[in-house]
N, C-alpha and C positions, 0 to 999 in steps of 0.2 A: 764969838760966833757959835761955839759949841752950846753954850747955855741958851742962846737965842733959839737955836734949832731944837734943843730938847724941850724948851718951853712951848714951841710951836707944836711939837709932837704931842705933848700933854694936852694942849688945847684941842687938837684934832681928834684924839681918842677919847677925850672927855672922862679921863680917869687918871689916878696917880701913876707916875712913872717912877719905878724904883731903880736906883743906881746900885748895881752889884759891885762895881769897881770903877773908880774915876782916876784921878791923878795917882800915880805910884812913884815912890822913890826907887832908885836903882836896886836897893837891897830887897825891897818887897816884890818888885817886878821879877827879880831872879827867883825868889822863893815861890812865887805862884806859877813859874814856868813861862813868863812873858818873854818875848823876843827882845834882843838888845836895841832894836830900832823902834820899839813900841811907841805909838802916839800917846799912850797913857803917861809916859815919862815926860811929855811936853805939856800935859794938861789939855790935849786936843782930842781925847777919846773917853768914852764911857761905855760900860757894859750895862745894859738896861733890860727891864722886863715891865710888863703892865699886868696888874691883877685881872684875872678873868679873860686874858687874851693869850693866844698862842704866839710864839715867835713869828710864825708865818703871817698871822694877821697884822702884827706890829710892823713887819717888814714892808707890807704894802704902803703904810703911811710913811715909813722912813724913806722909801723911794720917792714919794711925792715931794717930801721936804728936800730931797737931794743931798743927803749926807755924802761926803766924798768917799768914805770907807764904810762898808757895811759887811759885817761878818754874821752869818746866820748859824746859830747853835741850837738846832731843833731839839736834840735830846735833853739839853739842860734848860731849854726854853728861855733863851735870852738872845739879844742882839748886841754885837759890838758896833758902836757908831762913832765915827770920827769926822773931823773937818781938816783932813790932811791937805796941804797946799799943792800936792802933786796930783798926778793922774788918778782919777777915781778907780776904786778897787772894790770887788765883790768876791766873797768866798764863803764856803761852808766849813764849819768846824766840828 
């Protein structure tokens, strides 16, 4: 599901989507400061950016695609996108 939604995002923005972080093993997740319940540990999350687009612009498309989890990281210009099976969540990092 994550890959399908990321593919749809790429189609909609009509430019490459760069994955800064995808699946993480527990050791690497700890090293980068990820939380113990991170959806990266399950392969259900990716941190992404698109060349020539701000995180805010990309956010508008991610909302249309309806990712379950969307984290907005404006200063670092990326989005955390996930397909969590629980209640949708939105946050700023």
